[in-house]
C-alpha positions as CSV (number, residue, x, y, z in Angstrom):
1,M,11.2,-7.1,-17.6
2,E,10.1,-9.8,-14.6
3,H,7.1,-9.5,-12.5
4,S,9.5,-8.8,-9.4
5,E,11.4,-6.7,-10.9
6,V,8.3,-4.4,-11.9
7,L,7.2,-5.0,-7.9
8,T,10.4,-3.6,-6.8
9,N,10.9,-0.4,-9.0
10,W,7.2,0.1,-8.5
11,I,8.4,0.0,-4.6
12,E,11.5,1.8,-4.8
13,D,9.3,4.8,-6.5
14,W,6.5,5.2,-4.2
15,Y,7.6,4.1,-0.7
16,G,11.3,4.1,-0.7
17,T,11.8,1.0,0.9
18,P,9.8,-2.5,1.1
19,E,10.5,-1.4,5.2
20,E,8.2,1.5,4.1
21,L,4.7,-0.7,1.8
22,A,4.9,-3.4,4.4
23,K,4.3,0.1,7.8
24,V,1.2,1.1,4.9
25,L,-0.1,-2.2,4.7
26,D,0.2,-2.6,8.1
27,L,-1.9,-0.2,8.8
28,A,-4.2,-0.8,6.6
29,L,-4.6,-4.0,7.7
30,E,-5.6,-2.8,11.1
31,M,-8.2,-0.8,9.4
32,L,-9.8,-3.2,8.3
33,F,-10.1,-4.1,12.3
34,Y,-11.5,-0.5,13.5
35,L,-12.8,1.1,10.3
36,E,-15.0,2.8,12.2
37,E,-16.3,6.7,12.0
38,D,-13.6,9.8,12.6
39,T,-10.7,6.4,13.9
40,F,-8.2,7.7,10.9
41,D,-8.3,10.5,8.8
42,R,-9.4,10.3,5.2
43,K,-5.8,10.5,3.7
44,E,-4.5,7.9,6.1
45,I,-6.7,5.9,4.1
46,Q,-6.3,7.5,0.9
47,E,-2.7,6.4,1.2
48,V,-3.4,2.5,2.1
49,V,-5.8,2.2,-0.2
50,A,-3.5,3.9,-3.1
51,A,-0.9,0.7,-1.9
52,L,-3.1,-1.7,-2.2
53,R,-4.7,-0.7,-6.0
54,G,-1.2,-0.1,-6.6
55,I,0.0,-3.8,-5.8
56,V,-3.7,-5.5,-7.5
57,V,-2.6,-2.9,-10.6
58,G,1.5,-4.3,-10.9
59,L,0.8,-8.3,-10.1
60,R,-1.5,-8.1,-13.1
61,K,0.7,-7.1,-15.7
């Protein structure tokens, strides 16, 4: 299986559509600029970290 297929399957399995993943990644960008105590809830931050970690793992395979 090619990297693009793996990434596409991962996106579909975890986020449903590329648009949903894009929303999580947009939130990640906002967090990087505005991350202060009590700005985002812990679950939102964990979801963003999981998304970024999944992309990194997928790209390294």
